C-alpha positions as CSV (number, residue, x, y, z in Angstrom):
1,M,0.0,0.0,0.0
2,S,1.3,3.4,-1.0
3,T,2.0,6.0,1.7
4,C,0.7,8.7,-0.6
5,K,-2.2,10.9,0.7
6,R,-5.6,9.3,0.3
7,E,-9.0,10.8,1.0
8,Y,-10.2,7.7,2.8
9,L,-7.6,5.4,4.3
10,L,-9.7,2.6,6.0
11,E,-10.9,1.1,2.8
12,Y,-7.3,0.4,1.7
13,I,-6.5,-1.4,5.0
14,N,-7.1,-5.1,4.5
15,S,-4.5,-6.3,7.0
16,P,-2.2,-4.8,9.7
17,A,0.6,-4.9,7.1
18,D,-1.3,-2.2,5.1
19,L,-1.7,-0.2,8.3
20,R,2.1,-0.4,9.0
21,S,2.8,1.1,5.5
22,L,1.3,4.4,6.6
23,S,3.1,7.2,8.3
24,T,2.5,7.9,11.9
25,E,0.9,11.2,10.9
26,Q,-1.8,9.3,9.0
27,L,-2.8,7.2,12.0
28,K,-5.1,9.9,13.5
29,Q,-7.1,9.8,10.3
30,V,-7.3,6.1,10.5
31,C,-8.6,6.3,14.1
32,T,-11.3,8.9,13.1
33,E,-12.4,6.7,10.2
34,L,-12.3,3.5,12.2
35,R,-14.4,5.0,15.0
36,Q,-17.0,6.3,12.6
37,Y,-17.2,3.0,10.8
38,I,-18.0,1.2,14.1
39,I,-20.7,3.8,14.8
40,N,-22.2,3.5,11.3
41,V,-22.4,-0.3,11.4
42,L,-23.6,-0.7,15.0
43,S,-26.3,1.9,14.5
44,E,-28.0,-0.6,12.2
45,N,-26.7,-3.9,13.4
46,P,-26.6,-3.9,17.2
47,G,-23.5,-4.8,19.2
48,H,-21.2,-3.7,22.0
49,L,-20.5,-0.1,21.2
50,G,-18.9,1.8,24.1
51,A,-15.9,-0.5,24.8
52,S,-14.7,-0.7,21.2
53,L,-15.0,3.1,20.7
54,G,-12.7,3.5,23.7
55,T,-10.0,1.3,22.3
56,V,-9.7,2.7,18.8
57,E,-6.3,4.4,19.3
58,L,-4.9,1.5,21.3
59,T,-6.0,-1.0,18.6
60,V,-4.4,1.1,15.8
61,A,-1.2,1.6,17.8
62,L,-0.9,-2.1,18.7
63,H,-1.2,-3.3,15.1
64,Y,1.1,-0.5,13.9
65,V,3.9,-1.4,16.4
66,F,3.7,-5.2,16.6
67,N,4.1,-7.6,13.8
68,T,0.8,-9.4,14.1
69,P,-0.2,-12.2,13.7
70,E,3.3,-13.5,14.5
71,D,3.2,-11.3,17.5
72,R,0.2,-12.1,19.7
73,I,-2.4,-9.7,21.0
74,V,-4.6,-11.4,23.6
75,W,-7.8,-9.4,24.2
76,D,-9.6,-9.6,27.5
77,V,-13.4,-9.3,27.0
78,G,-14.1,-9.2,23.3
79,H,-16.3,-6.1,23.6
80,Q,-13.1,-4.1,23.1
81,A,-12.0,-5.8,19.9
82,Y,-14.3,-4.6,17.1
83,G,-11.6,-2.3,15.7
84,H,-9.2,-5.2,15.8
85,K,-11.6,-7.2,13.7
86,I,-12.0,-4.4,11.1
87,L,-8.2,-3.9,10.8
88,T,-7.5,-7.7,10.4
89,G,-9.3,-8.4,7.2
90,R,-12.9,-8.4,8.4
91,R,-13.9,-4.8,7.4
92,D,-16.2,-5.9,4.7
93,S,-17.8,-8.7,6.7
94,F,-18.2,-6.5,9.8
95,Q,-21.8,-5.9,8.6
96,T,-22.5,-9.5,9.5
97,L,-21.4,-9.1,13.1
98,R,-23.2,-11.5,15.5
99,K,-25.5,-12.7,12.7
100,L,-26.0,-16.4,11.8
101,N,-23.1,-17.4,9.6
102,G,-21.5,-14.0,10.1
103,I,-18.5,-13.0,12.2
104,S,-18.5,-13.4,16.0
105,G,-18.9,-10.6,18.4
106,F,-15.7,-11.8,20.2
107,P,-12.2,-12.8,19.1
108,N,-12.1,-16.5,18.1
109,P,-9.0,-18.2,16.7
110,S,-11.2,-20.4,14.5
111,E,-12.3,-17.2,12.7
112,S,-9.0,-15.5,12.2
113,E,-5.3,-16.1,12.7
114,Y,-5.2,-12.6,14.2
115,D,-7.5,-13.7,17.1
116,A,-4.8,-15.1,19.4
117,F,-7.2,-16.5,22.0
118,I,-10.9,-16.8,22.8
119,A,-12.3,-13.7,24.6
120,G,-15.9,-14.1,25.6
121,H,-15.5,-14.1,29.4
122,A,-13.4,-11.8,31.5
123,S,-10.0,-11.9,33.2
124,N,-8.3,-14.7,31.2
125,S,-5.9,-12.6,29.1
126,I,-2.9,-12.4,31.4
127,S,-2.8,-16.2,32.1
128,A,-3.2,-17.1,28.4
129,A,-0.7,-14.5,27.3
130,L,1.8,-15.6,29.9
131,G,1.5,-19.2,28.6
132,M,2.2,-18.0,25.1
133,S,5.1,-15.8,26.1
134,I,6.8,-18.7,28.0
135,A,6.1,-21.1,25.1
136,F,7.9,-18.7,22.7
137,E,10.9,-18.7,25.0
138,L,10.9,-22.5,25.3
139,E,10.5,-22.9,21.5
140,K,13.4,-20.5,20.9
141,K,11.0,-17.9,19.4
142,A,12.3,-15.2,21.7
143,G,11.9,-12.5,19.1
144,R,8.1,-12.7,19.1
145,H,6.1,-10.5,21.3
146,V,3.0,-11.2,23.4
147,V,0.6,-8.5,24.6
148,A,-2.3,-8.9,27.0
149,V,-5.0,-6.2,26.8
150,I,-7.1,-6.4,29.9
151,G,-10.1,-4.1,30.5
152,D,-10.3,-2.4,33.9
153,G,-13.5,-4.3,34.7
154,A,-11.8,-7.6,34.2
155,M,-9.2,-6.7,36.9
156,T,-11.8,-7.5,39.5
157,G,-11.7,-11.1,38.4
158,G,-9.5,-13.4,40.6
159,L,-7.9,-15.1,37.6
160,A,-6.3,-11.8,36.6
161,Y,-4.4,-11.7,39.9
162,E,-3.5,-15.4,39.7
163,G,-2.0,-14.6,36.3
164,L,-0.2,-11.5,37.7
165,N,1.3,-13.4,40.5
166,N,2.7,-16.0,38.1
167,V,4.0,-13.3,35.7
168,S,6.1,-11.9,38.6
169,I,7.8,-15.2,39.3
170,N,8.4,-16.8,35.9
171,P,10.9,-15.5,33.4
172,N,9.0,-13.8,30.5
173,N,8.8,-10.7,28.4
174,L,5.1,-10.2,28.5
175,L,3.6,-6.8,28.0
176,I,0.3,-6.2,29.9
177,I,-1.8,-3.2,28.8
178,L,-4.3,-2.1,31.4
179,N,-7.2,-0.3,29.7
180,D,-8.5,1.9,32.5
181,N,-11.7,3.7,31.5
182,D,-12.2,5.6,34.8
183,M,-12.0,2.8,37.3
184,A,-9.7,5.1,39.2
185,I,-6.9,2.6,39.8
186,D,-4.6,5.6,39.3
187,H,-5.1,9.3,38.6
188,S,-2.7,11.4,36.6
189,V,-1.5,14.4,38.5
190,G,-0.3,16.5,35.7
191,G,3.1,17.5,34.3
192,L,5.4,15.6,36.7
193,S,3.5,12.4,36.1
194,Q,3.8,12.7,32.3
195,H,7.5,13.7,32.6
196,L,8.2,10.6,34.6
197,V,6.4,8.4,32.1
198,N,8.4,9.9,29.3
199,I,11.7,9.3,31.1
200,T,11.0,5.7,32.2
201,T,9.8,4.6,28.7
202,S,12.7,6.2,26.8
203,H,15.4,4.2,25.1
204,A,18.2,6.2,26.7
205,Y,17.0,5.8,30.2
206,N,16.4,2.0,29.8
207,K,19.8,1.5,28.1
208,L,21.5,3.2,30.9
209,R,19.4,1.3,33.5
210,Y,20.2,-2.1,31.8
211,D,24.0,-1.2,31.5
212,V,24.1,-0.4,35.2
213,Y,22.3,-3.7,36.0
214,K,24.8,-5.7,33.9
215,Q,27.8,-4.1,35.7
216,L,26.2,-4.8,39.1
217,R,25.6,-8.4,38.1
218,K,29.3,-8.8,36.9
219,M,30.5,-7.4,40.3
220,N,28.2,-9.9,42.1
221,L,26.5,-6.9,43.8
222,I,23.1,-8.0,42.6
223,S,21.3,-11.3,42.1
224,E,18.1,-12.2,40.3
225,N,16.2,-12.3,43.7
226,R,17.6,-8.9,44.7
227,R,16.7,-7.6,41.2
228,E,13.0,-8.3,42.0
229,N,13.4,-6.4,45.3
230,I,14.9,-3.5,43.3
231,L,12.0,-3.6,40.9
232,R,9.5,-3.3,43.8
233,F,11.6,-0.5,45.2
234,N,11.6,1.3,41.8
235,N,7.8,1.0,41.5
236,S,7.4,2.3,45.0
237,L,9.8,5.2,44.4
238,K,7.9,6.2,41.2
239,A,4.7,6.1,43.2
240,L,6.2,8.3,45.9
241,I,7.5,10.9,43.3
242,N,4.2,10.7,41.4
243,R,2.2,11.0,44.7
244,Q,0.0,8.1,43.7
245,H,-0.2,4.4,44.4
246,N,-1.3,1.5,42.3
247,L,-2.2,-2.2,42.6
248,F,1.0,-3.4,40.9
249,E,3.7,-2.0,43.3
250,G,4.1,-5.3,45.1
251,F,4.7,-7.3,41.9
252,S,8.0,-7.7,40.2
253,I,6.6,-6.1,37.1
254,R,7.8,-2.8,35.5
255,Y,5.0,-0.3,35.7
256,F,4.5,2.5,33.2
257,G,1.7,5.0,33.2
258,P,-0.8,6.2,33.3
259,V,-0.8,7.6,29.7
260,N,-3.4,9.1,27.5
261,G,-5.0,6.2,25.6
262,H,-6.5,8.4,23.0
263,D,-3.2,9.9,21.7
264,V,-2.3,7.4,19.0
265,T,1.1,9.1,18.2
266,D,2.2,9.0,21.8
267,L,0.9,5.4,22.2
268,V,3.0,4.3,19.2
269,Q,6.1,6.0,20.7
270,K,5.5,4.4,24.2
271,L,4.9,0.9,22.7
272,N,8.0,1.2,20.5
273,D,10.1,2.3,23.5
274,I,9.1,-0.6,25.8
275,K,8.2,-3.5,23.5
276,D,11.8,-5.0,23.5
277,M,12.5,-4.5,27.2
278,Q,13.4,-7.6,29.0
279,G,11.1,-8.9,31.6
280,P,7.4,-8.4,32.3
281,K,6.0,-4.9,32.1
282,L,2.6,-3.2,32.4
283,L,1.5,-0.1,30.5
284,H,-1.5,1.7,32.1
285,I,-3.6,3.7,29.7
286,K,-6.5,6.0,30.5
287,T,-9.4,5.8,28.0
288,K,-13.0,6.9,27.9
289,K,-15.7,4.4,27.1
290,G,-17.7,5.5,24.1
291,K,-15.0,7.9,23.0
292,G,-16.0,10.0,20.0
293,F,-19.8,9.5,20.3
294,K,-21.1,12.0,22.9
295,P,-24.2,10.0,24.0
296,A,-22.0,6.9,24.7
297,E,-19.4,9.0,26.5
298,E,-22.1,10.5,28.8
299,S,-23.9,7.2,29.7
300,A,-21.5,4.2,29.5
301,T,-23.9,1.7,31.0
302,E,-26.8,2.5,28.7
303,W,-24.5,2.5,25.6
304,H,-22.6,-0.7,26.4
305,A,-24.9,-2.5,24.0
306,P,-27.5,0.0,23.0
307,G,-29.3,-1.8,20.2
308,R,-30.2,0.2,17.1
309,F,-29.8,4.0,17.3
310,N,-29.8,7.1,15.2
311,K,-26.1,7.9,14.6
312,E,-26.8,11.5,13.9
313,T,-29.0,12.4,16.9
314,G,-27.9,9.6,19.4
315,E,-31.6,8.6,19.9
316,R,-32.0,4.9,20.6
317,I,-34.5,3.2,18.4
318,C,-36.8,1.1,20.6
319,V,-39.9,-0.5,19.1
320,K,-42.6,-0.3,21.8
321,R,-45.7,-2.5,21.6
322,V,-48.7,-2.4,23.8
323,N,-49.4,-5.2,26.3
324,E,-46.2,-7.0,25.7
325,P,-44.9,-9.6,28.1
326,Q,-42.4,-8.4,30.7
327,F,-38.7,-9.3,30.5
328,Y,-37.8,-12.3,32.8
329,Q,-35.0,-10.2,34.4
330,D,-37.5,-7.4,35.2
331,V,-39.9,-10.0,36.8
332,F,-37.0,-11.1,38.9
333,G,-36.1,-7.6,39.9
334,H,-39.5,-6.5,40.9
335,T,-40.3,-9.8,42.7
336,L,-37.0,-9.5,44.7
337,V,-38.1,-6.0,45.9
338,E,-41.4,-7.4,47.0
339,L,-39.7,-10.2,49.0
340,A,-37.3,-7.7,50.5
341,E,-40.2,-5.5,51.6
342,K,-41.7,-8.5,53.4
343,D,-38.5,-9.7,55.1
344,E,-35.4,-7.6,56.0
345,R,-33.2,-10.8,55.8
346,V,-33.6,-10.8,52.0
347,V,-30.5,-9.3,50.2
348,G,-29.2,-9.3,46.7
349,V,-25.8,-10.1,45.2
350,T,-24.6,-9.7,41.6
351,P,-21.2,-9.9,39.9
352,A,-21.2,-6.6,37.9
353,M,-24.6,-7.1,36.2
354,P,-27.1,-5.0,38.3
355,T,-28.8,-3.5,35.3
356,G,-28.7,-6.6,33.1
357,C,-30.3,-8.7,35.8
358,S,-32.5,-5.9,37.1
359,M,-31.1,-6.0,40.6
360,N,-30.9,-2.2,40.2
361,F,-34.5,-2.2,41.4
362,L,-33.4,-3.5,44.8
363,M,-30.4,-1.2,44.8
364,K,-32.8,1.7,44.5
365,A,-35.3,0.5,47.0
366,F,-32.8,-1.0,49.6
367,P,-29.3,0.3,48.7
368,K,-27.7,-1.2,51.8
369,R,-29.1,-4.7,51.0
370,A,-27.9,-5.0,47.4
371,F,-24.2,-5.8,46.5
372,D,-22.4,-5.5,43.2
373,V,-19.2,-7.4,43.8
374,G,-17.7,-6.8,40.3
375,I,-16.6,-9.5,37.8
376,A,-16.0,-12.1,40.5
377,E,-18.5,-14.9,40.2
378,G,-16.7,-17.3,42.6
379,H,-16.6,-14.5,45.2
380,A,-20.3,-13.7,44.6
381,V,-21.3,-17.3,45.5
382,T,-19.0,-17.6,48.6
383,F,-19.9,-14.1,49.7
384,S,-23.6,-15.1,49.5
385,A,-22.7,-18.3,51.4
386,G,-21.2,-16.1,54.2
387,L,-24.3,-14.0,54.3
388,A,-26.5,-17.1,54.5
389,K,-24.4,-18.6,57.2
390,E,-25.3,-15.7,59.5
391,G,-29.0,-15.8,58.8
392,L,-29.6,-13.6,55.8
393,I,-31.4,-15.0,52.7
394,P,-29.3,-13.9,49.7
395,F,-30.5,-14.0,46.1
396,C,-27.4,-14.3,44.1
397,N,-28.0,-13.5,40.4
398,I,-25.4,-14.7,37.9
399,Y,-25.7,-15.1,34.2
400,S,-25.8,-18.9,33.5
401,S,-22.6,-18.9,31.3
402,F,-20.7,-17.0,34.0
403,M,-21.9,-19.4,36.8
404,Q,-19.5,-21.9,35.2
405,R,-16.7,-19.8,36.8
406,A,-18.1,-20.5,40.3
407,Y,-18.6,-24.2,40.1
408,D,-16.3,-25.1,43.0
409,Q,-17.8,-22.4,45.2
410,V,-21.3,-23.8,44.6
411,I,-20.1,-27.2,45.7
412,H,-17.7,-26.4,48.5
413,D,-19.0,-23.3,50.0
414,A,-22.8,-23.5,49.5
415,A,-24.0,-27.1,48.8
416,L,-21.7,-28.9,51.2
417,Q,-23.0,-26.7,54.1
418,K,-26.7,-26.8,52.9
419,L,-26.9,-23.1,53.2
420,H,-30.1,-21.2,52.5
421,L,-29.4,-19.1,49.5
422,V,-31.1,-18.7,46.1
423,L,-29.0,-18.9,43.0
424,C,-30.8,-17.2,40.1
425,L,-29.3,-18.0,36.7
426,D,-30.3,-15.4,34.2
427,R,-29.6,-15.8,30.5
428,A,-30.0,-19.6,30.7
429,G,-30.3,-21.5,27.5
430,L,-29.4,-20.3,24.0
431,V,-29.0,-16.5,24.2
432,G,-28.6,-15.6,20.6
433,E,-26.2,-13.2,19.1
434,D,-23.5,-13.4,21.8
435,G,-22.8,-17.0,20.7
436,A,-20.9,-19.9,22.1
437,T,-19.1,-18.1,24.9
438,H,-22.4,-16.8,26.3
439,H,-25.0,-19.6,25.8
440,G,-26.1,-20.7,29.2
441,V,-26.6,-24.3,28.2
442,F,-24.5,-26.3,30.7
443,D,-26.1,-25.3,34.0
444,L,-28.7,-28.1,34.3
445,A,-26.2,-30.8,33.4
446,C,-23.3,-29.6,35.5
447,L,-25.4,-28.8,38.6
448,R,-27.6,-31.9,38.6
449,P,-24.9,-34.2,40.2
450,I,-24.3,-31.9,43.2
451,P,-26.0,-33.0,46.4
452,N,-28.2,-30.7,48.5
453,L,-29.2,-28.6,45.5
454,T,-32.8,-27.9,44.4
455,I,-32.9,-27.1,40.7
456,A,-35.9,-25.6,39.0
457,S,-36.9,-23.7,35.8
458,P,-40.2,-21.8,35.3
459,L,-42.5,-22.2,32.4
460,N,-43.5,-18.5,32.5
461,E,-43.3,-15.4,34.6
462,L,-45.9,-16.6,37.2
463,E,-43.8,-19.7,37.9
464,L,-40.7,-17.5,38.2
465,R,-42.3,-15.5,40.9
466,N,-43.6,-18.6,42.6
467,L,-40.1,-20.3,42.5
468,M,-38.5,-17.2,43.9
469,Y,-41.0,-17.3,46.8
470,T,-40.4,-21.1,47.2
471,G,-36.7,-20.6,47.3
472,Y,-37.1,-17.9,49.9
473,R,-39.2,-20.2,52.0
474,T,-37.0,-23.3,51.5
475,P,-34.1,-23.4,54.0
476,S,-32.9,-27.0,53.2
477,G,-30.0,-25.9,50.9
478,P,-29.1,-23.9,47.9
479,F,-32.1,-23.3,45.6
480,V,-31.3,-22.8,41.9
481,I,-33.7,-21.1,39.5
482,R,-32.7,-20.7,35.8
483,Y,-34.5,-18.7,33.2
484,P,-33.8,-17.2,29.8
485,R,-32.9,-13.9,28.4
486,G,-35.7,-11.8,27.0
487,K,-39.5,-11.5,27.2
488,G,-41.8,-14.0,28.9
489,E,-45.2,-15.3,27.8
490,L,-47.7,-13.3,29.9
491,T,-48.9,-9.7,30.1
492,H,-50.3,-10.2,33.6
493,W,-47.7,-11.7,35.9
494,Q,-48.0,-10.1,39.3
495,N,-49.8,-12.9,41.0
496,E,-50.1,-13.6,44.7
497,M,-47.0,-15.7,45.2
498,Q,-47.4,-19.3,46.3
499,L,-45.2,-22.3,47.1
500,L,-44.4,-24.8,44.4
501,P,-43.5,-28.0,46.3
502,A,-40.0,-29.2,45.5
503,G,-39.9,-32.2,43.1
504,K,-43.5,-31.7,41.9
505,G,-44.4,-31.0,38.3
506,R,-47.8,-30.8,36.7
507,M,-49.7,-32.1,33.7
508,L,-50.5,-29.4,31.2
509,R,-52.7,-31.6,29.0
510,D,-53.5,-35.3,28.6
511,G,-52.9,-37.4,25.5
512,T,-52.8,-40.9,24.3
513,H,-50.0,-41.5,21.7
514,L,-47.0,-40.3,23.7
515,A,-45.8,-38.1,26.5
516,V,-43.8,-34.9,26.2
517,L,-41.8,-33.8,29.3
518,S,-40.4,-30.3,29.3
519,I,-38.6,-28.0,31.7
520,G,-38.5,-24.3,31.6
521,P,-39.9,-21.8,29.1
522,I,-39.0,-24.0,26.1
523,G,-42.1,-25.9,27.2
524,N,-44.1,-23.2,25.4
525,E,-42.5,-24.3,22.1
526,A,-43.5,-27.9,22.9
527,A,-47.1,-26.7,23.7
528,K,-47.3,-25.1,20.3
529,A,-46.1,-28.3,18.6
530,I,-48.7,-30.3,20.4
531,D,-51.5,-27.9,19.5
532,L,-50.5,-28.1,15.8
533,L,-50.4,-31.9,15.8
534,E,-53.6,-32.4,17.8
535,A,-55.6,-31.0,14.8
536,E,-53.9,-33.7,12.7
537,G,-54.9,-36.6,14.9
538,I,-51.8,-37.0,17.1
539,S,-52.5,-36.8,20.8
540,A,-49.6,-36.0,23.1
541,A,-49.7,-35.6,26.9
542,H,-47.6,-32.7,28.1
543,Y,-46.0,-32.5,31.5
544,N,-44.2,-29.4,32.9
545,M,-41.6,-30.9,35.1
546,I,-40.6,-27.6,36.8
547,Y,-37.9,-29.3,38.9
548,L,-34.9,-31.1,37.5
549,K,-33.7,-32.0,41.0
550,P,-35.5,-33.6,42.8
551,V,-37.3,-34.8,39.7
552,D,-41.0,-35.7,40.0
553,E,-40.8,-39.5,40.3
554,E,-44.6,-39.7,40.6
555,I,-45.0,-38.3,37.1
556,L,-42.2,-40.5,35.8
557,H,-43.8,-43.6,37.1
558,E,-47.1,-42.5,35.6
559,V,-45.5,-41.9,32.2
560,G,-43.5,-45.1,32.4
561,K,-46.7,-47.2,32.9
562,R,-48.8,-45.3,30.4
563,F,-46.5,-44.6,27.4
564,S,-44.0,-46.5,25.4
565,R,-42.8,-43.3,23.8
566,V,-41.5,-40.2,25.6
567,I,-40.0,-36.9,24.3
568,T,-38.0,-34.6,26.6
569,V,-37.5,-31.0,25.8
570,E,-35.0,-28.7,27.5
571,N,-33.1,-25.5,26.6
572,G,-29.8,-26.9,27.6
573,V,-27.3,-29.6,26.6
574,I,-29.0,-33.0,26.3
575,T,-26.0,-34.8,27.8
576,G,-26.7,-34.9,31.5
577,G,-29.9,-32.8,31.6
578,L,-33.6,-33.6,31.9
579,G,-33.5,-36.2,29.1
580,S,-30.7,-38.0,30.8
581,A,-32.5,-38.0,34.1
582,V,-35.6,-39.5,32.5
583,M,-33.6,-42.2,30.7
584,E,-31.8,-43.1,33.9
585,F,-35.1,-43.3,35.8
586,M,-36.8,-45.4,33.1
587,S,-33.9,-47.8,32.9
588,E,-33.5,-48.2,36.7
589,N,-37.2,-48.8,37.2
590,G,-37.6,-51.4,34.4
591,Y,-39.7,-49.4,32.0
592,A,-39.3,-50.3,28.3
593,T,-39.8,-46.7,27.3
594,R,-38.3,-45.2,24.2
595,V,-37.0,-41.7,25.1
596,K,-36.1,-39.1,22.5
597,R,-34.2,-36.1,23.9
598,I,-34.6,-32.7,22.3
599,G,-32.2,-30.0,23.4
600,V,-28.8,-28.5,22.6
601,P,-26.6,-31.2,20.8
602,D,-23.1,-32.1,21.9
603,R,-21.4,-29.3,20.1
604,F,-20.8,-25.6,20.7
605,I,-23.6,-23.6,19.1
606,T,-22.7,-20.5,17.0
607,H,-24.3,-17.0,17.2
608,G,-27.5,-16.0,15.5
609,S,-31.0,-15.0,16.6
610,V,-32.6,-17.2,19.2
611,S,-35.3,-18.3,16.8
612,E,-32.6,-19.3,14.2
613,L,-30.7,-21.3,16.8
614,Y,-33.8,-23.0,18.1
615,R,-34.5,-24.1,14.5
616,Q,-30.9,-25.2,14.0
617,C,-31.1,-27.4,17.2
618,G,-34.6,-28.7,16.4
619,M,-36.0,-27.0,19.5
620,D,-38.6,-24.8,17.9
621,A,-42.3,-25.9,17.5
622,A,-41.6,-27.2,14.0
623,G,-38.6,-29.3,15.1
624,I,-40.5,-30.7,18.1
625,A,-43.5,-31.5,16.0
626,G,-41.3,-33.3,13.5
627,E,-39.7,-35.4,16.3
628,I,-43.2,-36.2,17.7
629,I,-44.3,-37.4,14.3
630,A,-41.1,-39.4,13.8
631,L,-41.4,-41.1,17.2
632,T,-45.1,-41.8,16.8
633,S,-44.5,-43.4,13.4
634,Q,-42.1,-46.0,14.9
635,P,-43.2,-49.6,14.0
636,D,-43.7,-51.0,17.4
637,G,-47.4,-50.5,18.2
638,D,-47.7,-47.9,15.4
639,P,-50.9,-45.9,16.0
640,L,-50.7,-44.1,12.7
641,D,-50.7,-45.6,9.2
642,K,-48.3,-44.2,6.6
643,P,-50.9,-42.3,4.6
644,S,-51.9,-40.4,7.8
645,I,-48.2,-39.5,8.4
646,Q,-47.7,-38.3,4.9
647,R,-50.9,-36.2,5.1
648,I,-49.7,-34.6,8.4
649,F,-46.3,-33.7,6.9
650,S,-48.0,-32.2,3.8
651,S,-50.4,-30.2,6.0
652,L,-47.7,-28.8,8.2
653,S,-45.5,-28.0,5.3
654,A,-48.3,-26.2,3.5
655,I,-48.7,-23.8,6.5
656,G,-45.0,-23.2,6.8
657,I,-44.4,-25.1,10.0
658,L,-41.9,-27.6,8.6
659,L,-39.0,-26.5,6.4
């Protein structure tokens, strides 16, 4: 690519190599164009806006200074990496972001060689990057660089500190970039601070520093252990001069910063100055979330993932319909406030998702009884266990896919002690456009083996309220409720709450040909399928199991005695979930029942709309209807003749139910 002046630079950048052919003076223009391109696309195709706008200059500087993809950039939390995707050959496909068969909303090595590591959950960048850095050393690839870019929110995760601790004790040349968008880890104090940064990152200073170090080593006046002490002393001395303190003083990691994360020219200089320094180092940059788009700068939470918006006026485009069902998370939030009003022992805990899970309602009503613990799911569970141990009743709300990060704490700190706490798993099941890293499909299967847990999922909003009330009234151990993202089924949901006895489901309709057993809101898809088929002469009984653990054995005995065919439906992995529980029961109790499981197959599911993913997994009404027909047409005791089956398929296809 020529370095001659072009009116529009971004359209000529198809790889970081093209970017590196530009002059440093042209990088500001690239940043302006990149930021506007992100705004243009996301205004029509929703995604995570604020974080990626804040990292535009950093992204450009990193790919300009480092020889990617041979040098590795490990992003922490993929919300920051939209600019990275655009600069690494995905500019033209960026319009397909988060769509079925389009590019992912997060870095993924299977999508691009420039995506060094998966980045859907927080706090893993330092550990992964350290492994890469040490691998390069062991493989004699010492000339290759590794950079970990960790967002400030991710620094609340314990894994980040485990990684930092290991960085400080293992020989490596890792560069950690802390993207601090007003978390207030450090505050710049003006000219002296900037002067110190300029000195400590300069080639002359560091050459002198290294020459002195070599002479002291030669004279046996310093050892590697004493070098670590000197590093700590240097960091502390800088903090003293700078009149500020930071979290990294105690680590044997060279600390630089803070620097302006929106000055691309200065970032390029700083990165060039420090990239070849020996040993681990951390560059602290200050950025503003939503930089360059005023509405996003003024309201970071609202513009984290704003949906469609008018890029000219900043007005969010929200389609409002009358008498629509409530969001499940809002039902949770309002119900929690009601329970808190009834009992002062009720408290709420969330790991950095108060708005997303609607615990902000409790924070407003009872601010001293609601706790946002940051991105720290393991801590959230154990903290809740501590509250419960002393007589409070915590409702700990964690997104299902993030609960995976607290598995040991659920077992060791909550279940083992049979503590009275309610674990509410929001965003359970297939969540849509966020894709494989965010689908909450493993919770039923991974929690079912744990003793002392009660595990339930509501069919609708009324059952969610009733299950929250039941969990509040059930002191026999941790009570797990999982429910999906998005709107429910009902417009009138504020019922008088009532107990739903643990281990008791209910029959929704009777039938003769086979039984359908479902758990959770996906049961509504099953109900639609059964309605469609009833008009075609297929009669299916439908049971809403409500509880996975303890499972309703009375229903299972009834089904085992009455039906030779059973279909289970769940919005989770079929390996180990409701279907597996039913098969185990039928086998152990001697029932010759054929069980067909419908749910998420044994593979990671991509991104797309929820309806598209339901169809892909055979979990929509059409897919369930097809499985009912297929199972009903099995030869043993076949209640339907072939002409009837063909007529049913033709009828359903004609009305667009089956593809």
